[in-house]
N, CA, C, O and the ligand as a Tripos MOL2 file, in Angstrom:
@<TRIPOS>MOLECULE
protein
  273   271    69     0     0
PROTEIN
NO_CHARGES

@<TRIPOS>ATOM
      1 N          23.2180  -12.2680  -39.9250 N.3       1 MET1
      2 CA         23.2630  -11.0550  -40.7560 C.3       1 MET1
      3 C          21.9970  -10.2220  -40.5210 C.2       1 MET1
      4 O          20.8840  -10.7450  -40.5760 O.2       1 MET1
      5 N          22.1720   -8.9640  -40.2660 N.am      2 PRO2
      6 CA         21.0000   -8.1400  -39.9720 C.3       2 PRO2
      7 C          20.1160   -7.9050  -41.1950 C.2       2 PRO2
      8 O          20.5740   -7.8990  -42.3380 O.2       2 PRO2
      9 N          18.8620   -7.7190  -40.9120 N.am      3 ILE3
     10 CA         17.9250   -7.3840  -41.9760 C.3       3 ILE3
     11 C          17.6040   -5.9060  -41.9000 C.2       3 ILE3
     12 O          17.2350   -5.3990  -40.8410 O.2       3 ILE3
     13 N          17.7410   -5.2230  -43.0020 N.am      4 PHE4
     14 CA         17.3840   -3.8120  -43.0490 C.3       4 PHE4
     15 C          16.1430   -3.6450  -43.9050 C.2       4 PHE4
     16 O          15.9690   -4.2860  -44.9410 O.2       4 PHE4
     17 N          15.2980   -2.7640  -43.4300 N.am      5 GLU5
     18 CA         14.0840   -2.4980  -44.1770 C.3       5 GLU5
     19 C          14.2280   -1.1540  -44.8680 C.2       5 GLU5
     20 O          14.6400   -0.1690  -44.2560 O.2       5 GLU5
     21 N          13.8920   -1.1240  -46.1220 N.am      6 TYR6
     22 CA         13.9850    0.1070  -46.8990 C.3       6 TYR6
     23 C          12.6040    0.4870  -47.4050 C.2       6 TYR6
     24 O          11.7810   -0.3570  -47.7580 O.2       6 TYR6
     25 N          12.3910    1.7860  -47.4220 N.am      7 LYS7
     26 CA         11.1470    2.2830  -47.9740 C.3       7 LYS7
     27 C          11.4710    3.1390  -49.1900 C.2       7 LYS7
     28 O          12.3160    4.0320  -49.1280 O.2       7 LYS7
     29 N          10.8000    2.8600  -50.2820 N.am      8 CYS8
     30 CA         11.0090    3.6070  -51.5110 C.3       8 CYS8
     31 C          10.3920    4.9950  -51.3630 C.2       8 CYS8
     32 O           9.2220    5.1330  -51.0060 O.2       8 CYS8
     33 N          11.1960    6.0200  -51.6420 N.am      9 LYS9
     34 CA         10.6880    7.3780  -51.5120 C.3       9 LYS9
     35 C           9.7880    7.7440  -52.6830 C.2       9 LYS9
     36 O           9.0520    8.7300  -52.6300 O.2       9 LYS9
     37 N           9.8520    6.9670  -53.7070 N.am     10 LYS10
     38 CA          9.0760    7.2810  -54.9000 C.3      10 LYS10
     39 C           7.6670    6.6880  -54.8240 C.2      10 LYS10
     40 O           6.6800    7.3960  -55.0250 O.2      10 LYS10
     41 N           7.5780    5.3790  -54.5310 N.am     11 CYS11
     42 CA          6.2670    4.7270  -54.5450 C.3      11 CYS11
     43 C           5.8280    4.2640  -53.1610 C.2      11 CYS11
     44 O           4.6830    3.8510  -52.9810 O.2      11 CYS11
     45 N           6.7380    4.3290  -52.1730 N.am     12 GLY12
     46 CA          6.3570    3.9650  -50.8120 C.3      12 GLY12
     47 C           6.4300    2.4760  -50.5210 C.2      12 GLY12
     48 O           6.0840    2.0440  -49.4220 O.2      12 GLY12
     49 N           6.8640    1.7020  -51.4710 N.am     13 HIS13
     50 CA          6.9820    0.2530  -51.2830 C.3      13 HIS13
     51 C           8.0940   -0.0680  -50.2910 C.2      13 HIS13
     52 O           9.1740    0.5200  -50.3450 O.2      13 HIS13
     53 N           7.8230   -0.9980  -49.3910 N.am     14 LYS14
     54 CA          8.8400   -1.3960  -48.4170 C.3      14 LYS14
     55 C           9.4460   -2.7340  -48.7940 C.2      14 LYS14
     56 O           8.7420   -3.6670  -49.1810 O.2      14 LYS14
     57 N          10.7610   -2.8110  -48.6730 N.am     15 THR15
     58 CA         11.4700   -4.0400  -49.0080 C.3      15 THR15
     59 C          12.5050   -4.3120  -47.9320 C.2      15 THR15
     60 O          13.1060   -3.3850  -47.3890 O.2      15 THR15
     61 N          12.7140   -5.5910  -47.6240 N.am     16 GLU16
     62 CA         13.7420   -5.9580  -46.6530 C.3      16 GLU16
     63 C          14.9310   -6.5700  -47.3770 C.2      16 GLU16
     64 O          14.7790   -7.3690  -48.3010 O.2      16 GLU16
     65 N          16.1230   -6.1700  -46.9290 N.am     17 PHE17
     66 CA         17.3340   -6.7300  -47.5170 C.3      17 PHE17
     67 C          18.2260   -7.2750  -46.4180 C.2      17 PHE17
     68 O          18.3760   -6.6530  -45.3660 O.2      17 PHE17
     69 N          18.8090   -8.4170  -46.6560 N.am     18 LEU18
     70 CA         19.8650   -8.9070  -45.7820 C.3      18 LEU18
     71 C          21.1330   -8.1640  -46.1550 C.2      18 LEU18
     72 O          21.4930   -8.0740  -47.3290 O.2      18 LEU18
     73 N          21.7970   -7.6390  -45.1600 N.am     19 GLU19
     74 CA         22.9430   -6.7930  -45.4760 C.3      19 GLU19
     75 C          24.0130   -6.9080  -44.4020 C.2      19 GLU19
     76 O          23.7150   -6.9030  -43.2080 O.2      19 GLU19
     77 N          25.2490   -7.0100  -44.8370 N.am     20 LYS20
     78 CA         26.3570   -7.0210  -43.8940 C.3      20 LYS20
     79 C          26.4500   -5.6880  -43.1850 C.2      20 LYS20
     80 O          26.1730   -4.6430  -43.7730 O.2      20 LYS20
     81 N          26.8420   -5.7230  -41.9120 N.am     21 ALA21
     82 CA         27.0530   -4.4750  -41.1900 C.3      21 ALA21
     83 C          28.1490   -3.6810  -41.8720 C.2      21 ALA21
     84 O          29.2040   -4.2200  -42.2070 O.2      21 ALA21
     85 N          27.8980   -2.4140  -42.0750 N.am     22 GLY22
     86 CA         28.8980   -1.5650  -42.6950 C.3      22 GLY22
     87 C          28.8220   -1.5550  -44.2120 C.2      22 GLY22
     88 O          29.5320   -0.7970  -44.8720 O.2      22 GLY22
     89 N          27.9820   -2.3760  -44.7470 N.am     23 SER23
     90 CA         27.8500   -2.4040  -46.1990 C.3      23 SER23
     91 C          27.1580   -1.1450  -46.6990 C.2      23 SER23
     92 O          26.2090   -0.6570  -46.0850 O.2      23 SER23
     93 N          27.6370   -0.6380  -47.7980 N.am     24 SER24
     94 CA         26.9950    0.5470  -48.3630 C.3      24 SER24
     95 C          26.4120    0.2150  -49.7260 C.2      24 SER24
     96 O          26.2570    1.0770  -50.5910 O.2      24 SER24
     97 N          26.1030   -1.0330  -49.8840 N.am     25 LYS25
     98 CA         25.5570   -1.4900  -51.1500 C.3      25 LYS25
     99 C          24.2480   -0.7670  -51.4700 C.2      25 LYS25
    100 O          23.4020   -0.5590  -50.5990 O.2      25 LYS25
    101 N          24.1090   -0.4000  -52.7090 N.am     26 LYS26
    102 CA         22.8930    0.2820  -53.1390 C.3      26 LYS26
    103 C          21.8140   -0.7400  -53.4750 C.2      26 LYS26
    104 O          22.0650   -1.7650  -54.1090 O.2      26 LYS26
    105 N          20.6340   -0.4260  -53.0350 N.am     27 HIS27
    106 CA         19.4990   -1.2730  -53.3820 C.3      27 HIS27
    107 C          18.5400   -0.4740  -54.2480 C.2      27 HIS27
    108 O          18.5520    0.7570  -54.2470 O.2      27 HIS27
    109 N          17.7300   -1.1820  -54.9690 N.am     28 SER28
    110 CA         16.7230   -0.4960  -55.7540 C.3      28 SER28
    111 C          15.3560   -1.1220  -55.4900 C.2      28 SER28
    112 O          15.2400   -2.3040  -55.1670 O.2      28 SER28
    113 N          14.3510   -0.3090  -55.6360 N.am     29 CYS29
    114 CA         12.9850   -0.7370  -55.3780 C.3      29 CYS29
    115 C          12.5960   -1.8470  -56.3450 C.2      29 CYS29
    116 O          12.7580   -1.7210  -57.5590 O.2      29 CYS29
    117 N          12.0800   -2.9350  -55.7830 N.am     30 GLU30
    118 CA         11.7000   -4.0450  -56.6550 C.3      30 GLU30
    119 C          10.3950   -3.7660  -57.3970 C.2      30 GLU30
    120 O          10.0240   -4.4810  -58.3280 O.2      30 GLU30
    121 N           9.7210   -2.7280  -56.9700 N.am     31 LYS31
    122 CA          8.4270   -2.4380  -57.5770 C.3      31 LYS31
    123 C           8.5440   -1.4260  -58.7240 C.2      31 LYS31
    124 O           8.0410   -1.6540  -59.8240 O.2      31 LYS31
    125 N           9.2220   -0.2980  -58.4390 N.am     32 CYS32
    126 CA          9.2920    0.7360  -59.4720 C.3      32 CYS32
    127 C          10.7020    0.9270  -60.0110 C.2      32 CYS32
    128 O          10.8980    1.6520  -60.9870 O.2      32 CYS32
    129 N          11.6980    0.2790  -59.3800 N.am     33 GLY33
    130 CA         13.0560    0.3540  -59.8900 C.3      33 GLY33
    131 C          13.8490    1.5550  -59.4060 C.2      33 GLY33
    132 O          15.0310    1.6820  -59.7250 O.2      33 GLY33
    133 N          13.2160    2.4440  -58.6370 N.am     34 SER34
    134 CA         13.9130    3.6130  -58.1270 C.3      34 SER34
    135 C          14.9880    3.1960  -57.1300 C.2      34 SER34
    136 O          14.7940    2.2590  -56.3550 O.2      34 SER34
    137 N          16.1320    3.9000  -57.1510 N.am     35 ASN35
    138 CA         17.1410    3.6060  -56.1370 C.3      35 ASN35
    139 C          17.1430    4.6640  -55.0410 C.2      35 ASN35
    140 O          18.0950    4.7750  -54.2680 O.2      35 ASN35
    141 N          16.0810    5.4250  -54.9870 N.am     36 ASN36
    142 CA         15.9320    6.4400  -53.9450 C.3      36 ASN36
    143 C          15.2150    5.8210  -52.7540 C.2      36 ASN36
    144 O          14.0300    6.0650  -52.5300 O.2      36 ASN36
    145 N          15.9580    5.0070  -51.9860 N.am     37 LEU37
    146 CA         15.3740    4.2860  -50.8670 C.3      37 LEU37
    147 C          15.8360    4.8700  -49.5480 C.2      37 LEU37
    148 O          16.9720    5.3250  -49.4110 O.2      37 LEU37
    149 N          14.9370    4.8480  -48.5850 N.am     38 GLN38
    150 CA         15.2710    5.3020  -47.2470 C.3      38 GLN38
    151 C          15.3590    4.0860  -46.3420 C.2      38 GLN38
    152 O          14.4440    3.2650  -46.3000 O.2      38 GLN38
    153 N          16.4610    3.9750  -45.6190 N.am     39 ARG39
    154 CA         16.6120    2.8300  -44.7330 C.3      39 ARG39
    155 C          15.8230    3.0450  -43.4430 C.2      39 ARG39
    156 O          15.9020    4.1000  -42.8150 O.2      39 ARG39
    157 N          15.0710    2.0300  -43.0710 N.am     40 LEU40
    158 CA         14.3420    2.0640  -41.8140 C.3      40 LEU40
    159 C          15.0150    1.0910  -40.8600 C.2      40 LEU40
    160 O          15.5990    0.0950  -41.2880 O.2      40 LEU40
    161 N          14.9340    1.3780  -39.5870 N.am     41 PHE41
    162 CA         15.4780    0.4610  -38.6070 C.3      41 PHE41
    163 C          14.3480   -0.2700  -37.9110 C.2      41 PHE41
    164 O          13.4590    0.3490  -37.3260 O.2      41 PHE41
    165 N          14.3900   -1.5780  -37.9760 N.am     42 SER42
    166 CA         13.2950   -2.3430  -37.3960 C.3      42 SER42
    167 C          13.6120   -2.8550  -36.0000 C.2      42 SER42
    168 O          12.8580   -3.6500  -35.4400 O.2      42 SER42
    169 N          14.7250   -2.4020  -35.4360 N.am     43 GLY43
    170 CA         14.9880   -2.6840  -34.0240 C.3      43 GLY43
    171 C          15.5780   -4.0570  -33.7670 C.2      43 GLY43
    172 O          16.7090   -4.1690  -33.2940 O.2      43 GLY43
    173 N          14.8220   -5.1030  -34.0730 N.am     44 PHE44
    174 CA         15.2820   -6.4450  -33.7530 C.3      44 PHE44
    175 C          16.5150   -6.8350  -34.5410 C.2      44 PHE44
    176 O          17.2680   -7.7140  -34.1200 O.2      44 PHE44
    177 N          16.7310   -6.1970  -35.6730 N.am     45 SER45
    178 CA         17.8040   -6.6110  -36.5600 C.3      45 SER45
    179 C          19.1520   -6.0150  -36.1720 C.2      45 SER45
    180 O          20.1890   -6.4290  -36.6920 O.2      45 SER45
    181 N          19.1430   -5.0510  -35.2680 N.am     46 VAL46
    182 CA         20.3840   -4.3770  -34.9260 C.3      46 VAL46
    183 C          20.9730   -4.9960  -33.6620 C.2      46 VAL46
    184 O          20.2480   -5.2670  -32.7050 O.2      46 VAL46
    185 N          22.2530   -5.2130  -33.6590 N.am     47 GLY47
    186 CA         22.9130   -5.8940  -32.5570 C.3      47 GLY47
    187 C          23.2910   -4.9650  -31.4240 C.2      47 GLY47
    188 O          22.5050   -4.1180  -30.9980 O.2      47 GLY47
    189 N          24.5250   -5.1430  -30.9390 N.am     48 GLN48
    190 CA         24.9670   -4.4280  -29.7470 C.3      48 GLN48
    191 C          25.0070   -2.9230  -29.9480 C.2      48 GLN48
    192 O          24.9860   -2.1700  -28.9740 O.2      48 GLN48
    193 N          25.0620   -2.4780  -31.1740 N.am     49 SER49
    194 CA         25.2230   -1.0570  -31.4290 C.3      49 SER49
    195 C          23.8880   -0.3150  -31.4400 C.2      49 SER49
    196 O          23.8480    0.8820  -31.7250 O.2      49 SER49
    197 N          22.7880   -1.0200  -31.1300 N.am     50 SER50
    198 CA         21.4720   -0.3950  -31.2440 C.3      50 SER50
    199 C          21.3230    0.8030  -30.3190 C.2      50 SER50
    200 O          20.6280    1.7640  -30.6510 O.2      50 SER50
    201 N          21.9700    0.7510  -29.1600 N.am     51 GLN51
    202 CA         21.8500    1.8560  -28.2090 C.3      51 GLN51
    203 C          22.3480    3.1730  -28.7990 C.2      51 GLN51
    204 O          21.7930    4.2410  -28.5400 O.2      51 GLN51
    205 N          23.4100    3.0680  -29.6010 N.am     52 GLY52
    206 CA         24.0190    4.2780  -30.1160 C.3      52 GLY52
    207 C          23.2930    4.8900  -31.2960 C.2      52 GLY52
    208 O          23.6350    5.9870  -31.7370 O.2      52 GLY52
    209 N          22.2930    4.1920  -31.8090 N.am     53 SER53
    210 CA         21.6490    4.6990  -33.0080 C.3      53 SER53
    211 C          20.2520    5.2570  -32.7230 C.2      53 SER53
    212 O          19.4490    5.4510  -33.6350 O.2      53 SER53
    213 N          19.9840    5.5070  -31.4590 N.am     54 ASP54
    214 CA         18.6530    6.0090  -31.0970 C.3      54 ASP54
    215 C          18.3040    7.3020  -31.8140 C.2      54 ASP54
    216 O          17.1520    7.5410  -32.1760 O.2      54 ASP54
    217 N          19.3270    8.1370  -32.0120 N.am     55 SER55
    218 CA         19.0620    9.4400  -32.6100 C.3      55 SER55
    219 C          18.6890    9.3170  -34.0780 C.2      55 SER55
    220 O          18.2210   10.2770  -34.6910 O.2      55 SER55
    221 N          18.8990    8.1350  -34.6370 N.am     56 CYS56
    222 CA         18.5810    7.9610  -36.0540 C.3      56 CYS56
    223 C          17.6510    6.7640  -36.2510 C.2      56 CYS56
    224 O          17.7140    6.0800  -37.2730 O.2      56 CYS56
    225 N          16.7990    6.5240  -35.2770 N.am     57 SER57
    226 CA         15.9470    5.3470  -35.3550 C.3      57 SER57
    227 C          14.9690    5.4190  -36.5160 C.2      57 SER57
    228 O          14.4490    4.3990  -36.9680 O.2      57 SER57
    229 N          14.7260    6.6220  -36.9890 N.am     58 THR58
    230 CA         13.8000    6.7510  -38.1110 C.3      58 THR58
    231 C          14.5280    6.7610  -39.4390 C.2      58 THR58
    232 O          13.8930    6.7170  -40.4920 O.2      58 THR58
    233 N          15.8630    6.8180  -39.4060 N.am     59 GLY59
    234 CA         16.6100    6.8200  -40.6500 C.3      59 GLY59
    235 C          16.5420    8.1370  -41.3960 C.2      59 GLY59
    236 O          16.7460    8.1820  -42.6090 O.2      59 GLY59
    237 N          16.2540    9.2120  -40.6700 N.am     60 THR60
    238 CA         16.0700   10.4890  -41.3540 C.3      60 THR60
    239 C          17.2710   11.4090  -41.2390 C.2      60 THR60
    240 O          17.2000   12.5830  -41.6040 O.2      60 THR60
    241 N          18.3810   10.8740  -40.7270 N.am     61 CYS61
    242 CA         19.5740   11.7090  -40.6650 C.3      61 CYS61
    243 C          20.0730   12.0040  -42.0950 C.2      61 CYS61
    244 O          19.7110   11.2860  -43.0270 O.2      61 CYS61
    245 N          20.8830   13.0340  -42.2740 N.am     62 PRO62
    246 CA         21.2860   13.4310  -43.6310 C.3      62 PRO62
    247 C          21.9350   12.3200  -44.4380 C.2      62 PRO62
    248 O          21.6870   12.2020  -45.6380 O.2      62 PRO62
    249 N          22.7440   11.5220  -43.8120 N.am     63 THR63
    250 CA         23.4570   10.4850  -44.5570 C.3      63 THR63
    251 C          22.7290    9.1450  -44.5210 C.2      63 THR63
    252 O          22.9060    8.3220  -45.4190 O.2      63 THR63
    253 N          21.9210    8.9210  -43.5050 N.am     64 GLY64
    254 CA         21.2570    7.6440  -43.3620 C.3      64 GLY64
    255 C          22.1830    6.5380  -42.9160 C.2      64 GLY64
    256 O          21.8020    5.3670  -42.9410 O.2      64 GLY64
    257 N          23.3900    6.8820  -42.5070 N.am     65 THR65
    258 CA         24.3610    5.8680  -42.1520 C.3      65 THR65
    259 C          24.8970    6.0290  -40.7340 C.2      65 THR65
    260 O          25.8650    5.3620  -40.3680 O.2      65 THR65
    261 N          24.2970    6.8880  -39.9370 N.am     66 CYS66
    262 CA         24.8630    7.1700  -38.6110 C.3      66 CYS66
    263 C          24.7380    5.9930  -37.6630 C.2      66 CYS66
    264 O          25.3930    5.9760  -36.6210 O.2      66 CYS66
    265 N          23.9200    5.0120  -37.9920 N.am     67 GLY67
    266 CA         23.7720    3.8550  -37.1260 C.3      67 GLY67
    267 C          24.8810    2.8300  -37.2940 C.2      67 GLY67
    268 O          24.9290    1.8300  -36.5770 O.2      67 GLY67
    269 N          25.7640    3.0820  -38.2370 N.am     68 LEU68
    270 CA         26.8030    2.0940  -38.5220 C.3      68 LEU68
    271 C          28.0770    2.4030  -37.7590 C.2      68 LEU68
    272 O          29.0610    1.6740  -37.8780 O.2      68 LEU68
    273 ZN          9.4240    2.1640  -55.5780 Zn       69 ZN69
@<TRIPOS>BOND
     1     1     2 1
     2     2     3 1
     3     3     4 2
     4     3     5 am
     5     5     6 1
     6     6     7 1
     7     7     8 2
     8     7     9 am
     9     9    10 1
    10    10    11 1
    11    11    12 2
    12    11    13 am
    13    13    14 1
    14    14    15 1
    15    15    16 2
    16    15    17 am
    17    17    18 1
    18    18    19 1
    19    19    20 2
    20    19    21 am
    21    21    22 1
    22    22    23 1
    23    23    24 2
    24    23    25 am
    25    25    26 1
    26    26    27 1
    27    27    28 2
    28    27    29 am
    29    29    30 1
    30    30    31 1
    31    31    32 2
    32    31    33 am
    33    33    34 1
    34    34    35 1
    35    35    36 2
    36    35    37 am
    37    37    38 1
    38    38    39 1
    39    39    40 2
    40    39    41 am
    41    41    42 1
    42    42    43 1
    43    43    44 2
    44    43    45 am
    45    45    46 1
    46    46    47 1
    47    47    48 2
    48    47    49 am
    49    49    50 1
    50    50    51 1
    51    51    52 2
    52    51    53 am
    53    53    54 1
    54    54    55 1
    55    55    56 2
    56    55    57 am
    57    57    58 1
    58    58    59 1
    59    59    60 2
    60    59    61 am
    61    61    62 1
    62    62    63 1
    63    63    64 2
    64    63    65 am
    65    65    66 1
    66    66    67 1
    67    67    68 2
    68    67    69 am
    69    69    70 1
    70    70    71 1
    71    71    72 2
    72    71    73 am
    73    73    74 1
    74    74    75 1
    75    75    76 2
    76    75    77 am
    77    77    78 1
    78    78    79 1
    79    79    80 2
    80    79    81 am
    81    81    82 1
    82    82    83 1
    83    83    84 2
    84    83    85 am
    85    85    86 1
    86    86    87 1
    87    87    88 2
    88    87    89 am
    89    89    90 1
    90    90    91 1
    91    91    92 2
    92    91    93 am
    93    93    94 1
    94    94    95 1
    95    95    96 2
    96    95    97 am
    97    97    98 1
    98    98    99 1
    99    99   100 2
   100    99   101 am
   101   101   102 1
   102   102   103 1
   103   103   104 2
   104   103   105 am
   105   105   106 1
   106   106   107 1
   107   107   108 2
   108   107   109 am
   109   109   110 1
   110   110   111 1
   111   111   112 2
   112   111   113 am
   113   113   114 1
   114   114   115 1
   115   115   116 2
   116   115   117 am
   117   117   118 1
   118   118   119 1
   119   119   120 2
   120   119   121 am
   121   121   122 1
   122   122   123 1
   123   123   124 2
   124   123   125 am
   125   125   126 1
   126   126   127 1
   127   127   128 2
   128   127   129 am
   129   129   130 1
   130   130   131 1
   131   131   132 2
   132   131   133 am
   133   133   134 1
   134   134   135 1
   135   135   136 2
   136   135   137 am
   137   137   138 1
   138   138   139 1
   139   139   140 2
   140   139   141 am
   141   141   142 1
   142   142   143 1
   143   143   144 2
   144   143   145 am
   145   145   146 1
   146   146   147 1
   147   147   148 2
   148   147   149 am
   149   149   150 1
   150   150   151 1
   151   151   152 2
   152   151   153 am
   153   153   154 1
   154   154   155 1
   155   155   156 2
   156   155   157 am
   157   157   158 1
   158   158   159 1
   159   159   160 2
   160   159   161 am
   161   161   162 1
   162   162   163 1
   163   163   164 2
   164   163   165 am
   165   165   166 1
   166   166   167 1
   167   167   168 2
   168   167   169 am
   169   169   170 1
   170   170   171 1
   171   171   172 2
   172   171   173 am
   173   173   174 1
   174   174   175 1
   175   175   176 2
   176   175   177 am
   177   177   178 1
   178   178   179 1
   179   179   180 2
   180   179   181 am
   181   181   182 1
   182   182   183 1
   183   183   184 2
   184   183   185 am
   185   185   186 1
   186   186   187 1
   187   187   188 2
   188   187   189 am
   189   189   190 1
   190   190   191 1
   191   191   192 2
   192   191   193 am
   193   193   194 1
   194   194   195 1
   195   195   196 2
   196   195   197 am
   197   197   198 1
   198   198   199 1
   199   199   200 2
   200   199   201 am
   201   201   202 1
   202   202   203 1
   203   203   204 2
   204   203   205 am
   205   205   206 1
   206   206   207 1
   207   207   208 2
   208   207   209 am
   209   209   210 1
   210   210   211 1
   211   211   212 2
   212   211   213 am
   213   213   214 1
   214   214   215 1
   215   215   216 2
   216   215   217 am
   217   217   218 1
   218   218   219 1
   219   219   220 2
   220   219   221 am
   221   221   222 1
   222   222   223 1
   223   223   224 2
   224   223   225 am
   225   225   226 1
   226   226   227 1
   227   227   228 2
   228   227   229 am
   229   229   230 1
   230   230   231 1
   231   231   232 2
   232   231   233 am
   233   233   234 1
   234   234   235 1
   235   235   236 2
   236   235   237 am
   237   237   238 1
   238   238   239 1
   239   239   240 2
   240   239   241 am
   241   241   242 1
   242   242   243 1
   243   243   244 2
   244   243   245 am
   245   245   246 1
   246   246   247 1
   247   247   248 2
   248   247   249 am
   249   249   250 1
   250   250   251 1
   251   251   252 2
   252   251   253 am
   253   253   254 1
   254   254   255 1
   255   255   256 2
   256   255   257 am
   257   257   258 1
   258   258   259 1
   259   259   260 2
   260   259   261 am
   261   261   262 1
   262   262   263 1
   263   263   264 2
   264   263   265 am
   265   265   266 1
   266   266   267 1
   267   267   268 2
   268   267   269 am
   269   269   270 1
   270   270   271 1
   271   271   272 2
@<TRIPOS>SUBSTRUCTURE
     1 MET1         2 RESIDUE 1 A MET
     2 PRO2         6 RESIDUE 1 A PRO
     3 ILE3        10 RESIDUE 1 A ILE
     4 PHE4        14 RESIDUE 1 A PHE
     5 GLU5        18 RESIDUE 1 A GLU
     6 TYR6        22 RESIDUE 1 A TYR
     7 LYS7        26 RESIDUE 1 A LYS
     8 CYS8        30 RESIDUE 1 A CYS
     9 LYS9        34 RESIDUE 1 A LYS
    10 LYS10       38 RESIDUE 1 A LYS
    11 CYS11       42 RESIDUE 1 A CYS
    12 GLY12       46 RESIDUE 1 A GLY
    13 HIS13       50 RESIDUE 1 A HIS
    14 LYS14       54 RESIDUE 1 A LYS
    15 THR15       58 RESIDUE 1 A THR
    16 GLU16       62 RESIDUE 1 A GLU
    17 PHE17       66 RESIDUE 1 A PHE
    18 LEU18       70 RESIDUE 1 A LEU
    19 GLU19       74 RESIDUE 1 A GLU
    20 LYS20       78 RESIDUE 1 A LYS
    21 ALA21       82 RESIDUE 1 A ALA
    22 GLY22       86 RESIDUE 1 A GLY
    23 SER23       90 RESIDUE 1 A SER
    24 SER24       94 RESIDUE 1 A SER
    25 LYS25       98 RESIDUE 1 A LYS
    26 LYS26      102 RESIDUE 1 A LYS
    27 HIS27      106 RESIDUE 1 A HIS
    28 SER28      110 RESIDUE 1 A SER
    29 CYS29      114 RESIDUE 1 A CYS
    30 GLU30      118 RESIDUE 1 A GLU
    31 LYS31      122 RESIDUE 1 A LYS
    32 CYS32      126 RESIDUE 1 A CYS
    33 GLY33      130 RESIDUE 1 A GLY
    34 SER34      134 RESIDUE 1 A SER
    35 ASN35      138 RESIDUE 1 A ASN
    36 ASN36      142 RESIDUE 1 A ASN
    37 LEU37      146 RESIDUE 1 A LEU
    38 GLN38      150 RESIDUE 1 A GLN
    39 ARG39      154 RESIDUE 1 A ARG
    40 LEU40      158 RESIDUE 1 A LEU
    41 PHE41      162 RESIDUE 1 A PHE
    42 SER42      166 RESIDUE 1 A SER
    43 GLY43      170 RESIDUE 1 A GLY
    44 PHE44      174 RESIDUE 1 A PHE
    45 SER45      178 RESIDUE 1 A SER
    46 VAL46      182 RESIDUE 1 A VAL
    47 GLY47      186 RESIDUE 1 A GLY
    48 GLN48      190 RESIDUE 1 A GLN
    49 SER49      194 RESIDUE 1 A SER
    50 SER50      198 RESIDUE 1 A SER
    51 GLN51      202 RESIDUE 1 A GLN
    52 GLY52      206 RESIDUE 1 A GLY
    53 SER53      210 RESIDUE 1 A SER
    54 ASP54      214 RESIDUE 1 A ASP
    55 SER55      218 RESIDUE 1 A SER
    56 CYS56      222 RESIDUE 1 A CYS
    57 SER57      226 RESIDUE 1 A SER
    58 THR58      230 RESIDUE 1 A THR
    59 GLY59      234 RESIDUE 1 A GLY
    60 THR60      238 RESIDUE 1 A THR
    61 CYS61      242 RESIDUE 1 A CYS
    62 PRO62      246 RESIDUE 1 A PRO
    63 THR63      250 RESIDUE 1 A THR
    64 GLY64      254 RESIDUE 1 A GLY
    65 THR65      258 RESIDUE 1 A THR
    66 CYS66      262 RESIDUE 1 A CYS
    67 GLY67      266 RESIDUE 1 A GLY
    68 LEU68      270 RESIDUE 1 A LEU
    69 ZN69       273 GROUP 0 **** ****
């Protein structure tokens, strides 16, 4: 199962979550409780589809889901 890293847009805290591919489960910051998290891609956690997600390697696309 891939690990996704999320960064809280409110306090900047980074958290890693184990997540099924294609899951759209909402996570919340364990530090401040905000659910305004930005998904980061840490590279090693992405499988065969990593090539196709280069354009969103920073997770800054509008939806944040283009790597799926
Ligand atoms: Zn936070």
